[in-house]
C-alpha positions in Angstrom: 95.3 124.1 85.9 92.7 123.2 88.5 91.7 124.6 91.8 93.5 123.0 94.8 91.5 120.5 96.7 91.8 119.1 100.3 95.0 117.3 100.5 94.9 113.5 100.3 96.4 111.8 103.4 97.9 108.3 103.6 95.1 107.4 106.1 92.6 107.9 103.4 94.5 105.5 101.1 94.8 102.9 103.9 91.0 102.6 104.0 91.0 101.2 100.5 92.7 98.1 101.9 91.2 97.8 105.3 87.7 97.8 103.9 88.5 94.3 102.5 88.6 92.6 105.9 86.3 89.6 105.6 85.4 86.9 108.2 86.9 83.5 107.2 83.5 81.9 107.0 82.7 84.4 104.2 86.0 83.9 102.2 85.5 83.6 98.5 87.7 83.0 95.5 87.6 84.9 92.2 89.0 84.5 88.7 90.0 86.7 85.8 90.3 84.7 82.7 91.8 86.2 79.5 91.8 84.5 76.1 93.2 85.4 72.7 90.7 85.9 69.8 92.0 84.5 66.5 90.3 84.0 63.2 89.3 80.3 62.9 90.5 80.0 59.3 93.8 82.0 59.2 94.7 82.0 63.0 95.5 85.8 62.8 94.6 88.0 65.7 91.1 89.4 65.5 90.9 93.2 65.3 88.4 95.5 67.0 86.7 97.2 64.1 85.9 94.8 61.2 82.5 93.4 60.5 83.5 90.1 62.2 85.6 91.9 64.8 85.5 92.2 68.6 83.3 95.3 68.7 80.5 93.5 66.9 81.0 90.4 69.0 80.4 92.4 72.1 77.4 94.2 70.6 75.9 90.9 69.6 76.5 89.3 73.0 75.0 92.3 74.8 71.9 92.2 72.7 71.3 88.5 73.0 72.2 88.2 76.7 71.0 91.6 77.8 74.3 92.7 79.2 75.2 96.4 79.6 77.9 98.2 77.7 81.1 99.5 79.3 82.4 102.4 77.2 85.3 104.7 76.8 84.7 107.9 74.8 81.6 106.2 73.4 83.5 103.1 72.2 82.5 99.7 73.7 85.4 98.3 75.7 83.4 95.7 77.7 80.1 94.4 79.0 78.7 94.0 82.5 75.9 92.0 84.1 75.4 92.4 87.8 78.9 91.7 89.2 80.3 89.8 86.2 82.2 91.5 83.4 83.6 90.8 80.0 86.3 93.3 79.2 89.0 93.9 76.6 92.7 93.9 77.2 94.9 96.2 74.9 95.2 93.8 72.0 91.5 92.7 72.0 92.2 89.8 74.5 88.8 89.0 76.0 88.7 88.7 79.8 85.9 87.3 81.9 85.9 88.5 85.4 83.4 86.5 87.5 82.0 87.7 90.8 83.9 85.7 93.6 82.1 82.7 94.9 82.5 80.3 97.9 83.4 77.3 95.8 85.3 76.6 92.5 82.3 74.7 91.3 80.2 77.9 91.4 82.8 79.8 89.4 83.2 77.0 86.9 79.4 76.9 86.4 79.4 80.7 85.8 82.3 80.6 83.3 80.7 77.7 81.5 77.4 79.5 81.2 79.1 82.6 79.8 81.1 80.5 77.3 78.0 78.6 76.2 76.4 81.9 75.3 79.6 83.1 73.5 80.2 80.0 71.4 77.3 80.4 68.9 78.4 84.0 68.3 82.1 83.3 67.9 81.3 80.3 65.6 79.1 82.5 63.4 81.7 85.2 63.2 84.6 82.7 62.5 86.4 83.6 65.8 88.2 81.2 68.1 88.9 82.2 71.7 92.2 80.6 72.4 93.3 79.3 75.9 97.0 80.1 75.5 99.5 82.5 76.9 100.8 84.4 73.9 99.6 85.1 70.3 100.7 82.0 68.4 100.7 83.5 64.9 100.3 87.3 64.8 102.9 89.4 66.6 102.5 92.8 68.2 103.3 95.0 65.2 100.3 93.7 63.4 97.9 93.9 66.5 96.1 97.2 66.9 95.2 98.6 70.3 91.6 98.8 71.1 90.1 102.4 71.3 90.7 102.9 75.0 92.6 106.2 75.8 94.5 104.6 78.7 96.0 101.9 76.5 97.4 104.4 74.0 99.1 106.3 76.8 100.5 103.2 78.4 101.8 101.9 75.1 103.7 105.2 74.6 105.1 105.2 78.1 105.9 101.6 79.2 109.6 101.0 78.7 111.1 97.5 78.2 111.8 95.7 75.0 108.8 93.4 75.3 106.2 95.7 76.7 104.3 95.8 73.4 104.3 92.0 73.5 102.9 92.0 77.0 100.1 94.5 76.1 99.1 93.2 72.7 99.9 89.5 72.6 99.6 87.9 76.0 96.7 86.3 78.0 96.8 85.1 81.6 94.7 83.9 84.4 94.4 85.7 87.7 93.1 84.5 91.0 91.6 86.7 93.8 91.6 85.8 97.5 90.3 87.3 100.7 91.9 88.2 104.0 90.5 88.8 107.5 93.0 91.4 108.9 96.1 93.2 107.9 98.2 90.5 109.5 96.4 87.8 107.5 96.7 89.9 104.3 100.4 90.4 104.7 101.0 86.8 105.5 99.1 85.7 102.4 100.7 88.4 100.3 104.3 87.3 101.2 103.5 83.6 100.7 101.8 84.3 97.4 104.9 86.1 96.1 107.0 83.1 97.1 104.6 80.7 95.4 104.4 82.8 92.2 107.5 81.6 90.4 106.6 78.0 91.1 103.0 78.5 89.9 104.3 80.3 86.7 106.5 77.2 86.1 103.7 74.7 86.7 101.2 76.4 84.3 103.7 77.6 81.6 101.7 77.6 78.3 103.2 79.9 75.7 106.2 78.4 73.9 105.1 79.0 70.3 104.9 82.6 69.2 104.9 84.0 65.6 104.8 80.4 64.3 108.1 79.5 65.8 109.4 77.7 68.9 110.8 80.6 70.9 113.0 78.5 73.2 110.9 79.7 76.1 108.2 77.7 77.8 106.4 80.8 79.0 107.1 83.7 76.6 104.4 85.5 78.5 106.5 85.4 81.6 109.5 86.6 79.6 107.5 89.6 78.3 106.7 90.7 81.9 110.4 90.4 82.8 111.0 93.0 80.0 108.2 95.4 80.8 108.9 98.5 83.0 110.7 97.2 86.0 109.6 100.3 87.9 106.2 98.8 88.3 106.6 95.0 87.6 108.2 92.1 89.5 108.0 91.6 93.3 106.6 94.4 95.5 109.2 95.0 98.2 111.6 92.3 99.1 109.1 89.7 100.3 110.4 90.7 103.7 109.2 89.2 107.0 108.0 92.6 108.0 105.5 94.1 105.6 102.4 96.2 106.0 99.6 97.9 104.0 101.6 101.1 104.5 104.7 99.7 103.1 102.8 98.4 100.1 101.3 101.9 99.6 104.8 103.3 99.8 105.8 101.1 96.9 102.9 102.5 94.8 103.8 106.0 95.9 107.4 105.7 94.8 106.4 104.5 91.3 106.6 107.1 88.5 103.3 108.3 87.3 102.0 107.7 83.8 98.9 110.0 83.7 96.0 111.3 85.7 92.4 112.0 84.7 90.4 115.1 85.1 86.8 115.6 83.9 87.2 112.3 82.0 90.3 113.5 80.1 93.8 112.0 80.6 96.7 114.3 81.3 100.1 112.6 80.6 102.8 112.9 83.3 105.2 110.4 81.5 107.1 109.5 84.6 108.3 113.0 85.4 107.2 112.7 89.0 106.3 109.8 91.4 103.0 109.7 93.2 104.8 110.5 96.4 105.9 113.8 94.9 102.4 114.4 93.5 101.0 113.8 97.0 103.4 116.3 98.5 103.6 119.1 96.0 100.7 118.5 93.5 101.1 118.8 89.8 100.2 121.7 87.4 97.9 123.3 89.9 96.1 120.1 90.9 96.5 117.9 94.0 96.2 114.2 94.4 92.8 112.6 95.0 91.9 109.1 96.1 90.8 108.4 92.5 94.3 109.4 91.4 95.8 106.9 93.8 93.4 104.1 92.6 94.5 104.8 89.0 98.2 104.8 90.1 97.6 101.5 91.9 95.9 100.0 88.8 99.0 101.0 86.7 101.3 99.1 89.1 101.8 95.6 88.0 103.6 93.4 90.6 103.4 89.6 90.5 101.0 89.9 93.4 98.9 93.0 93.7 97.1 94.2 96.9 93.6 95.6 96.7 90.8 95.1 99.1 91.6 91.5 98.2 94.8 89.9 97.0 95.3 89.5 93.2 97.6 86.7 92.1 98.6 87.6 88.5 101.4 85.5 87.2 99.8 82.5 85.3 99.6 81.8 81.5 96.2 81.2 80.2 95.6 77.4 80.2 92.7 75.3 78.8 90.0 73.0 80.2 90.0 72.5 83.9 93.6 73.4 84.3 92.6 77.0 85.0 90.5 75.8 88.0 93.6 74.0 89.3 95.2 77.4 89.8 92.3 78.4 92.0 92.3 75.0 93.8 96.0 75.4 94.8 95.5 78.8 96.2 92.3 78.0 98.0 93.8 74.9 99.5 96.9 76.8 100.8 95.7 80.3 101.5 92.5 79.4 103.4 94.0 76.8 105.7 96.5 78.0 108.4 98.2 74.6 108.7 98.7 74.5 104.9 100.2 78.0 105.0 102.6 76.9 107.8 103.7 73.9 105.7 104.4 76.2 102.7 106.2 78.7 104.8 108.3 75.9 106.1 108.9 74.6 102.6 110.4 78.0 101.6 112.2 78.6 104.9 115.7 78.1 103.5 115.1 80.3 100.4 116.1 84.0 100.4 114.8 86.9 98.4 117.7 86.4 95.8 116.5 82.8 95.3 113.0 83.9 94.4 114.3 86.8 92.2 116.6 84.5 90.3 113.7 82.1 89.8 111.7 84.8 88.0 114.5 85.0 85.4 115.1 81.2 85.1 111.5 80.1 85.0 110.4 81.3 81.5 112.9 79.0 79.9 113.5 76.2 82.4 110.2 76.0 84.2 110.1 72.9 86.4 113.7 72.1 85.7 115.0 75.4 87.0 117.5 74.9 89.9 116.6 76.0 93.5 119.6 75.6 95.8 120.4 71.8 95.5 116.9 70.9 94.2 114.7 71.8 91.3 111.4 73.7 91.0 109.8 70.4 90.3 110.6 69.1 93.8 108.9 72.1 95.3 106.0 71.9 92.9 105.2 68.4 94.0 105.2 69.4 97.7 103.0 72.4 96.9 100.4 70.2 95.2 100.5 67.7 98.1 99.9 70.5 100.6 97.0 71.9 98.6 95.4 68.5 98.1 95.6 67.5 101.7 94.0 70.8 102.7 91.2 70.7 100.1 90.2 67.2 101.3 89.5 68.6 104.8 86.8 70.9 103.3 84.8 67.9 102.0 83.6 70.0 99.1 85.1 67.8 96.4 87.2 70.7 95.1 90.4 68.6 95.3 89.2 67.1 92.0 90.3 70.3 90.3 93.9 69.4 91.1 93.8 66.2 88.9 94.8 67.9 85.6 97.9 69.6 87.1 98.9 66.5 89.1 98.9 64.5 85.9 101.4 66.9 84.4 103.5 67.9 87.4 104.0 64.4 88.9 105.4 63.4 85.5 107.8 66.4 85.5 105.8 68.3 82.8 104.1 71.7 82.3 101.6 72.4 79.5 104.4 73.9 77.3 106.4 70.6 77.4 103.6 68.8 75.7 103.3 71.5 73.0 107.0 71.6 72.3 107.4 67.9 72.0 104.5 67.7 69.5 105.4 70.9 67.6 108.9 69.6 66.9 107.6 66.0 66.4 104.4 64.7 65.0 102.9 68.1 64.3 105.8 69.0 62.0 105.5 72.7 63.2 101.9 72.8 61.9 100.0 75.8 63.2 96.7 74.0 62.4 97.7 71.1 64.6 98.7 73.5 67.4 95.4 75.3 67.2 93.4 72.1 67.1 95.2 70.9 70.2 94.6 74.1 72.1 90.9 74.2 71.2 90.4 70.6 72.3 92.2 71.0 75.7 
């Protein structure tokens, strides 16, 4: 198929991670913020192609704000301006990825500015960008994929009864953090995995889907539980001994979906792992570093390693709640004493406890059992640790914890408020749900 190239070595791959080493004084925090575009009048998911669709939204924004196009086979799939991007997820979910900053205040200012520029366009087009974790009205069979070749291949390949829900219906918030060394990266990586089910519970915000109460407080988290377990869930066993090389091995042992050559995708459909590709090649071609990067991007663990650490497991939430996610991670991960306190908090829990939590959290959230306690008990401790740490920075960023403290200290997650009102004073009214979500 192609001429053989110089063989890719694991040492070449390792450099992708070690190049992320950053001095603590230069640590920053980043956010990836996905939202669901719905029509303001009918609440249906907005498609890519119509006159008042996502393609025209991006074109209008690019023209008015002088952002550049990101294209796939000449189709607009996103926009970029310097280091900030607005991109599309498979079902037209709109994601803002802001260049990491030193403080959460700087990130908030950047997100607010982008949203301020988006609002006149979305209002004119009759589109609402919803801060919510799953499509509240339109379900996946009525949501078309955007014209991005990768997504069509993924949709055909990904196995799991809710993989189409995950791709087309869900929206989340991701946090990105830095590390100074491999030891620091692995410590943060393991702790982030242990924190992940508790954070999913605290920020659960997707109970109503397809106009019905699903019985789950995070239907988004449920969808990930039922999406291709070869590449989802925890990476490794959250073991005490872990390394970049062991993370790379997890990626290598994952079945391959496709590779790209000369801009064209060639489907592999899980017939070989990347480890086999690295060793023996495939159809006359050998693995390249770009192939590994694609493979790593098609690997979806709760916490993903790059030249930074990507924490991926939170429903989209509204208002300043999204910045509370960043505040918790910044407070814990950038303070060694706070990390020690969290490690001590989880000391009695084994891998099976965290694995069980992943399955219990979507329905029970803060009330899920952990040994002889509940997730709520741990969540309160996590918040206290983060708050104490943030106060030592004297940056005022502890203020971003207030919205989640108000919920957690009362034993609630965002979904609890929605469920109570949905089955109570809202009388299962989609209009009242949307009004609530847009005012949050």
